[in-house]
N, C-alpha and C positions, 0 to 999 in steps of 0.2 A: 597231395596234402590230405591229412586225415579229416574226417567229418568233425571230430571233436575240435581240431585246431581251427577249422573254418568257423564253427560256432563261436569259439573264443574270440576270433577276430571280429565277428559280427557284433558280439556283445561289447567289446572294447570300443568299436567304432560308434555304436549307439551311445556309449558313455561320453565319447568325445563330442558328439553332436549335442547331447544334452548339456554338456558343459559350456558350449559356445552359444547355444540358443537362449533367447529370453523367454520366460514364461508368458509375460504380457506383451502383446504385439505393439508395434508402432504403426501409425496410420498415415496414409496420404488422404487429402481432403479434396473433394470435387463439389463445386458450387452448382447445384442442379438448376439454377436459374438459366444456365446456358441451354437447357433443353427446350425452354419455351421463351425465347427472346421477346415475343410479342405479348406475353402475359406477365403481369407483375404480381399477381395474387395467388399463384399456385402453391398449394400445400401438399407435399407428398407424405403419405402416412404409413404405407405398407410396402414391404420388400420381401421377395421370395428368393429361393436358392438359385434361380436362373438369372438373378439380377433384375428381374422385372419389378416395376413399381406401380402402385395405384395411389391416386391423389385426387384433389378437387380444386376447382377455381370458381369463384362467384360468377364469373362471366362465361366460362366455357363448360361448366359442369364437371362431371367425373372424367378423369383422365387415366389412361393406361399406357405405361411405357413398356414396350417390348420390341425386340429385333431392331433396336437403335432408333425407333421412331415413337412419337407421342400420338396416341389415338384418342379422340373424344368418344366416349361411350354413349353420349346423348341420353343420359339418365339424370333425373333431378334428385334422386335419393342420396343419402349420405353413405359413403363407402365405410364398411365396418371391418373388412379384412378380406384377404384372398390367399389361395394356397399355392403350392409349387407347380400346379398344372394350369394356373391362370383362372381358375373358377373363383368367383367373388360373391360376397354376401353384402346386401345393402339394407338400409332402413328407409322406408318411404312413409310420408304423411299423406293419407288418402283424403278424399273429398269429404268423408264423414268425420274427419278430425281424429282418426285413430292411426297409430303407428303400426306399420306392417314390416315383416322381414321377407326379403326376396333373394333367391339364388339365381345368379347369372353364370352360365357355363362359359368357358373360354370362347366358344363359338357363337355366343349370343343368345342362347335359349334362356328365357326367364321363367322361373317358377316361384309362386308364392309359397312360403313355409306354412303348412296347414296347421289348424288348431289341434290341440291335444283332444283325447277322448272326453275330457272334462270341460272342453271349451276354452282352454287357456290359449291366448295369442302371444306369440313371440314378438313383443314390441321393440325389444332392444337386442339385436344380435351382437355377439362379442367375438366370434371367431369361426373359422372353417378349416377342416383338415383335408388331406389329399384324397380321402374317400368321400368328400362332399358332405360330411357330417357337420352340423352347425350347432353351436351352443349360444345361449342367450338367456333372456329373462322376460317375464311378463307379469301382469297383475291379475289376481283374482280377488274381487271384492276389496281392492286397495292393498292387497298383501302380495309381496314380491315372490315369484315362483322361479325355480331353476328349470330350464327346458333344454332338451336335446332333440335335434332333428336327425334321423338316420333312416336310410332305406325308405324314404317316402312317408315316414311316420314321425310325429312329434310326441315326445314323452315328457311328462312331468317327473323330475327326479326325486321329488319328496324333500324331506328335511332330516335333520339330526334329532328331531323331537320338538322343535319350535314351530312357529307359523310360517316363517319366510326363509328364503334362500335364493342364491343366484349363482349361475355358472359363469366362470371367467376365463377358463382355458381348457384346451383339450389337445391330445397328441394323436398320432396316426394310428394308434391301437384302439382309439375310441375312449380312452380314460379321460375323465372330466374332473376338474378341480374348481373350487369356488369357496363360498362361505355360507353358513347356515346358522340360524338360532338353534340352541340346544334345549331351551326352555321357552315355552310359549309366552310371548309378551315381554321378554327381558331385553330385547334389542341388542343382545351381545353377540358379536360375530365370532364364529369359530371355523377354522379351515376344514374342508372335506375333500375326500377322494372318492369318486364314483367310478366303479368298474365292475364288469360282469353282473350288472343289474343290482348292485348293492352300494350304498353310501356308507362310508366310515369316517370317523373323526380322526384328524391328524393332530396328535397331542403335542402342544407347544407350551412353554412356560409363559404365563401371563395372558390376560384377556385381550379381546379386540383384535383378532388376527384373521387374515384373508389369504387363501391360496390363489395366487395370481396367474400361474402358468405351469405347464408340465412338458418335458421333452420326451422323446421316444425311449430314453433310458429309464424313465420313471422318476427322474429328479424333479422335484416340485419347489418352486419359489414361493415363500410365504412372507408376508409383511405383517408385523405388529404395528398397528397404526400409530404414527408419530413417534416411532422408536427405531427399531432395526429390522433386518431381514434375516431369514434362514433359508438354507437349502435342505429339504427333507428328502431322504432316500432310504427305503427299507427300515423305517422307524428310527433312523439316525439323523440328528440335526447338526448342521454346520452353520455357525453364526457368520453373517456378512455385515460388517460394520466398518465404516470409514473412520479411522482414528481422528479425533478432534471434532467430529461432527455431532450435532444433537440428534439428527434424524437420518437414517439410511433406509431407502426403500428401493426394492428391486422392480424392474419393469419387464424384462424379457430374459429367457434362457434358451440357448440353442442346443443342438445335439453334440456339440463339443464340450458342453458343460460350462461354457462362458455365460456370464450374467452381466447385464447392463442395468443401470438404475441411476438414481440421483440422491444426493445428500444435502442436508440443510444445516448451515452453520451461521454464525454472525456475519460471515462474508457473503452469504447468499446461497443460491441453489447451484450445485455443481454435479454434472453427470460423471459416472465412473464406470470402469470395466473390472470385472472380477474373474479370476481363473486360477484353479489349483492352489487356493489359499492366499493368493496375492490380489491386492486391490490397488488401483491407482486412478487418479482423476484423468479423464480423457484429454484435458487440455495439456497434460504432461506427456501425452503419447502421440501427439500430432506433429508431423514434420513440416517445417516451413510454412506455417499457417498465419494469416492475418485475421483469423476468425476466432470468436469465443463461442464454444459449444454450450448451449443453454439447456436443451432438453433432448432426450433420446426417445425415438418412436418405435424402432423395430431393429431386429438382429437376425441375420440368416446363418445357415450352417457353414458358410464360407468365412464367417467372422466379420462380414460387412455390417456397418451400423448406419441406420437412417436417423438423422438428427436435425434439430433446429440450431442455427448458429447466428451470431450477431457479427456483422462486418465491422471493420474499423470505423466506418462512417456512421455507425449506429443503426443501419437498416438490417432487417432480418431476412433469412433465406433458409431453405432446406438444403442439407449437405449429405453427401455419401462419404463415409469413412471406410477406406479399404485397407486391410492389413498390408504393410509394405513388404516387398520381397527382401529376404535376408541379404545383408551386405555381402559383396564378393569376398571380403576377408573372412567371413564366417565359413563359407564353403571352402575357401583355400586352406584354412586351418584344419578343417575336417579331412580334406584330401591329403594334406601333408601328414596328418596323424595316421591315416590308414596306410599311406606309403611307408612310413617308418615301421608300422606294425608288420607289413609284408616283408620288408627287408630283414627285420629281426627274425621272423619265422624262417626265412630262407637261410640266414646265417646259422641259426640253431640246427636246421636240417643238415647243413654242410658239415657241422662238427659232430653229428651223431654217428656213432660207430656203425659200420655196415652190419646188417643182420645176416646171420648164417642159417 
């Protein structure tokens, strides 16, 4: 069979698969209370690509789930995030009344995030990437500063012209996003992207916007406060808006381009999933659930979602939503379609005149 014909079969097979697959996944739900049956106050807040989770309990402190077991880290600080290698960043309140940021490696080594050259302290860490770079914020004379810790050094990222800024997200290339004033004292938030040592304004329509997160593809989620969300990439904006809702706000974006967030309407707050121009409430995508998902916390590159849910009895718990495996009928339709294509090509080859 010729290479051209093989390529044609592959393309047609991909089209068949696309036609049978759904753009937005369905999910199975796991109640994570089963991981800690002796604790009733565990709140899981972070999830990485290995399926590991970090959370906290008022009685057991910070908890780390990995390799099928729950480990107490014996730390009193508040967990602020962890990466795909299991390194974590925490916020501590020291004896002097000041908040500090600390890095804890997967193997237990703890390092305090140092001050900047100007003496700025990272009092509120917001995230960590796989290179152990940490972003966060701190105050200088009561003014909020955007800070980045990288290679043992903490740097003040500056502003877009105003007095204050804060960093809210970063990717594995070290690109940082957040918000900044553009005019000193106007208290108006504008989204920024910081990379290669330079901060630039991300232009969006309307005031009061913040860049909340960035993936490794350079896609940035931006929220206009109390309105709607955008996905920014290469100076192009895609609006993310749940039809019928008054407010749509994005929370996380992964390297698949999936976005999760929440919308506000007269019926309350409802989490959603967005992908490739389609958006749907998570409650409509969960199979066989007696739970109502209220908030989303995290999203990994496998499409798993960490969320808060309310049980039928009114109690709350943390749940893990995992994309369901496609139904057997989907794969059967694809296999049958490819089989018909192969038979057709064989029949055409049999009718072809012999070449001389």
